[in-house]
N, C-alpha and C positions, 0 to 999 in steps of 0.2 A: 504496501501501501503507498504512496507517495502522500506522505504526510509534511506540513510545516507546525511546529508547535510554538507558539510566541508565547514566552513565561517571562511576566514580571518578580523580578527577583531581590523584591525587596527594596530600602534606599542606602542599603549597604554592609548590613550586618548578618554573619549567617545566621545568626539565631531568630533572621526577623525571614528567610526565605520559608516559603511553606512547603509542606511533605509533599504536595503534588508537583513543586518544581522542581526538587529534591529526584524527585523518581523519573520526569521527565527527564532531568540533564543526565540522571545515570543510564538510561535508555539511548543517548544520542550517539549517533557515527559522529554529527558535525553537530556544533555550537558555533554560532554564528552572532557577532556583537562588537560593539567595543570595548577595545583591548582593556580599557581600564576596570573594568569590569570582572573579566575571566575567574580573577583572583577571589572572586567571591564562589564560584561555581566548581573550582579545580578539584576541590577533595571530593568530587561527586562523581569527578567524571571516569567513566570506563575504561581499560586500556585499549590507546588507541583512535579514543576520540581525536578528532581534529577540532581547532578554535583557529576562526576565520575570521581577520580584523578587516573593515572596510574604511576604518581611521574615523576621524572626527565631521560630524558635519557633512557624511557620506551617505545617508539614510537609504535613498533609493538604489545605488550601489550595492546596499547590504540586504535588502527583498529580493532584487534580483540575484543576488548571490545564491538566497536560501533555495529561492526556487529553481536556478539551476540545479542544485545538489539535492534535490525532492525529488527533480523528473527523470537523478540519475538511480533512482528507488534509496537513496541513502533518509534515513532519520533525521531530521536537522529541528534544531533547538533553534530560534532568535529571539535573545534576551534584551531586555531593557532594564532599565531600573525604575524603582520604582512598581507601576502598576501598566503592563505594557497599553494598557488602555487610555489613559492617560496623560497626553505630550509623547506618547509611545509608537511602538512600533506597528502595532495592531489595525489601525486605521490603514497606512499605508500598506500591508500587504493584505490586506483585505480588496482594495483598489488594483493592485498590481495583479491580483487575481483575477477581477473583472477585467483588467485592460488585456492581458495576456490570452484570456478564454480558457484559464487553467483547469477546467471541470477536475480533469482529474486528481488533481492536489488539493488532499481535504488540509482545512485551516484550522488547528484548533489554539484558545487563548486563555491560559490560565493567568489567574488574575493575581497582583502580588500586592504588598503593603505598599501602600501611595507614600510617599515622601511628606505630604503633606500630614497622611495621619500618623505617622512616626513622631512629628515635630510636635502635633499634638497632642500625643500622648505624655509626653517628655513637659511637656508647661502644664501640665491640668487635663482639661475638660474644655477648650474653646470654643469646638466645634458640635456644640451639644444643641446647636439647633438648627434652622436654614442656613447655609450657607452655598459659597458659588468659590469659582478656582479664576483665577486672573491670569493670563501668562501676559508678561511686558514683552517679550521679543515679538518683535515687529518684522521678522525676516520674511512672513509667510503670511501673514493680518498687517493690512495700513494702520496706521496710528490713529485715525480717527477713530475706526473701527473701536479699537482697546479702552480709547477714549469716553466712547458711550458705553460703553461695557461697562468701564469702571464708575461713572457717573451711575449706573440702572441700580450696581452694587451698593456703592453708596446710599443713593436715595432710597433705597426696596429694606435696607435696615439689613441686608447679609453680612453673615460672620464673612470676611473674604481672605482666601489663601492663595499668595501672592507667588508663583514661580516666573523661573528666568526673571529678578529684579533687578539686576545687573549683569554689565560685562566692561569691557574698557572700551568700546564702544559706544553701550549706553550707559552712559551716567547721571541722564536728567529723569527720566520716565519716571525714576520713584518718587524723585522727590515730585513731578508733576503728579502722581498718582495721592500723595497725601494732599497738596494743595487741594486737589479735586472731592477727596472725605471733607474735608472740612470746610471747602464751601457749599456742599451742599447736605450741611448741619450734622454731619459727628462730629461728638464731642471733642474738644480736647483731651479730656478725660479716659476715654475710651481706650481699654487693655490692648496693648499690642506687642506679641510675643516672637521671637524669631530665631530660628535656631540655622546654625552651620557645620555640615555637615553629619547632619541626623543619623544616628547608631555606628558612626564610623570613629577611629581614636580620638579624630582632633573633633571630636563633637564638643560644641560651644551652645548656651544657652541665654538670653536674652531677655526680659520683662520691660516693657516701659509703657508710656501714653502715645497716642496718636501726635499730641502737640511736643513734646519731647524725641519722638523718632526721629533718629538721627541716617540718614542711608546712608552715608559714610561708612557705616558697622558692617556694612551687607553686600555682600559680593556674589559672584556665580551660583555659588555653593550652598547658598543660604534659599529658606521657605521663611517667609515671614505670611502671621496670620494676624487680622485687625478684627476684631471683636465686634459686635452688636451693641445700638443700646442698652443691653439689660448683662453686659458683659462686667465682669469684674474681677478682682486680686485678690485673693484671701490666704494670708499663710505661704505666700510668693509661689500661689500656684493660679492660674487662668482659666476663669471658670466662665461659662455661659450658659444659664441656667435651662431647662425642657420646656419650666412651670409647673413643678409637681410642688412647688412652694409657693407661696406668697411671699410677694415685692417683699414685706418688710423682711419676711422671714430668709431670704435667700440673699440678701445685696450686706455688701460689709456695710454699708452708709444706711439704716434701717428710716431716715428723715426721706428719704428719695421715693416716694408718694407718686401713683401714676400720674397726678394730677399736677407735679414739681417736673417730673419726669419730659411730660407733656410740652408744659412751659420753658422749659430751658432749653428743648430741641427746639420751639415756635423762635425764640432768642439768636438761638445759633443762625437762622433759617436768616430772619431779617438782618442781623450784622452782616454775612455774606452777602447780601443783596443790595447793602446801602452803597449810594453813588462813593461816599467819600470814605473812605477807609481811616482816615486817621484822627476820628474826632477825638479829644479828650475824652478820660474815662469818667467823670462824671456828667459830661453831656452826652456821651453815649449812653449812658445808663438810663436817663429820663428819655434819651431819642428812643429808647429800644421798645418802654413802656410806654411812650404814646402812640406807636407803628402798633403796637402786637394790642393795644387795645383796639386800636380805630382801623387798623390794616391801611392805613392810608399813607402812602411814602412822601407825599406833600410835606409830610411834616419833618422830612429831612429841610426844608426850605421854610418850613414856618415854627419850628423852634428855637427860640431863643434862651439860652442860662446867660446870666452873667458868669464871671470866672469865679469858679468853684465853686457856684451858690450850691448845687448838689451837697457837694463835703462838707460848706462851712452850714447847712444847715443839718445834715447829719451831726455835725459835729458838735452843737446846741445840745443836739436832742442826750448826745452818749454823757454832754457833761451838764447837765441838767437844767441847762437855763431856757430850753424850749420844751414845754409842760403840757402845752395846750394848741390845738389846731382847730381853728374858727374859720366853718364856712359861712356861702352866701343860702343856700339851699342844702335840706336834707339830706339831698341825694346823694352829693359830696361826701357825708357823713356815712352815707349809704357803705359808698362803694370803698373807703378805706378797709381794710384788712384789721378785723379784729383781734387775731391773734399778735398782729405785730403793733400794737397799739399797748397792748394786755405784756407783751413782752421788754417794752421799754418805757411802763407809766407813762405814755401821754392818753389824754383827755379829747377826744372831738366833739366840736359843739357845732350845733345851728340855733339861731337864737328864733328862726321865722313861730316857733309852739310859743314860745314865750308869751303870754297876755298882754305884759308893758307892749310888745312888740306894735299892735293894732294899735293900741291907743295911742302912743306917739307919733305912728304915721299918720294917723287923723289929727293929732292937734299940731303935726309941724308942717302937713302937706306935702309928706315926703312918700316915697314906697316903703311897704315893709321890707322888705331887703335894706335899703340905707336906713330904716330904723335899727334891725337887727346888728348892724355893725354898727352903730354907735351905740350899742347897747354893750355890745363885746370887746369895744373898746377902753369903756369905763372899769370892765373885770377885769379884761386878759388886754391889755394896750402892749405887749410884747409877744403876742403869738405868731405862731405862723399862720396868714391868712390865704385862704384857697377859695378860689373866685370860679365859677364852672358856669354858671346860668347870668346874674344879674351884674350888665354895664356898671347901673346905677349905683351899686353898694359898691363896687372898685372906686370908683371915683368919690364916692364917699371916704372911705377908706385913703386916699390919696387926700382928699381936703384936708383930712384930722391929721395925717401926717407932716402936713405944711404946715398944720395951727400947734404940732410940736404935741397934741393930746395921745398918738401912738408912734409905737416905736418897734414894728412890726418884726419877727425874728427872724422873718423873709415872706414874700408874698408868689405867690401864683395865681397868674392872671389868663385864665382862661374861658372868659367867659363868651357865650356865641349869641348872632344873631347880626340884624343891620341897623338895630340904632344905636349909637354911640357908642359901638362895641370898639372900633378900632380906636378911636377917641380915649376912651378907656384905658387898655392899653399903653397910648402911647403917655398917657399921662404917670404915668408908672416908672415909666426908667429913667428922668431925672433922679431918682431916688439914690444917687452912689452908693449909698451906705449899708443899704438892705440887699441881699442877695437875692435875687428874682429869678422867678423861671415866667416865658410868656411864652402864648400860643398867638402868632403876630395872624392880623387880620381878622376875617369875621369868625374863623371855625373855633371853636372850644366846645367844650360841655361839661357837664359833671362828672361821666367817665372820665373823660380826659384829666380835669382838676384832682380826680381821687388818684385816677394811677399815679400821676405825679408828686401826689402827699407819699404814695407807695415807695414808690423810686428811693426819695428822699427816706424811709426809715429800715431801706432795707440797703444801704449804701453799701455796705459792708462784705454783701454778696456779689459785688460790680466786679471785682476784679477776678472773681473765676468763674463769672457769667452765669452764676447759679440763680437765677431768681427763683422765686414761689414756696422760699421757704415760711411761709406762714397761712399759705393753703389749707 
């Protein structure tokens, strides 16, 4: 019988060769392969077995030689490292069988342990959920198509094993892959593991994160594995859970509940799509909150902050000088996270429901929101004032500041509408000593004012881009 057996010999250690492959090699008249791999099968060869080497990058010649020898009646085993069906000889041999019309040559494939499987086992359990494998070699695949596949893997939240990550001629592709994963919203804290010479005496293991990953540490003998959004490192082991435990049970940081995970992913997506990538940290933190709340990227042009405004107001919270947030309408108070207020000992108030407001408004001939601000300034002149609805209330505060009756810890100016809205925001800007966040133009709203308050209260999470602590 004319036969070619295509055998995956594993990643490079004899103990990772399957018994079926050992048996096939032991029965072979000829073993065809790349000479480097003969050392792993030599102990199992029968006397007189010939090893045929066609050289590196000469896979077609290797397959042709196998067919010629099989057609002579020899039992031929073609060896591939890892699994012969994964970037190995199996597809090529089948294509050549079709091309030659070699119906009388039987082709059998024996699976082997792939390099990514061996690497994964050494790192822990990183491939416990949906995964894909991408080769960065563009010898036979256009880079444009490889890049599409990288984006798809990142967007699909796949655990991703990277083959052929680097060579002397391909030095930049792995840098591009890292960039694309981060652009598509994968967290910089995503675990990354890579193994060099897996299963061989020169074996080296490294655990890092996507943000800290250094492609210069990788060469052509390395397999890289990038985790998904659930992957984590525990006791120096890389783990991607299947889902048998709840998020709180299996994550190293049990505070990362599902809502926070979603918000973190949203923020990273927004950050990757900003027109300008070098915003100062505290402005960026407020901007990400504003866009997350509105899904409106025009906020990149509309949001104004004084230099270090967010950080300055947060520091006032930390040192206890900012203890109260006053809003023009109750909807702003409703949107400020109760967990953050409680954690930081902050009180958020709106005076609209105070019985004194209606009486003052009628007596003075002013709006109820104006009256509410007057009362608030009498009781909390150093509060953070947040406006998400009424320009008249913001204008009232500006008048009280000019009269020396109010010394706000900060002002969030985001009233919305068509009458006096722009003017009210212009009136705030001259107060240089007061840190301010302003949504320019007609846009604004209670949701914006509230989320900007939340940005201030959680500024200590900005550097790690880790929003949603108090959800």
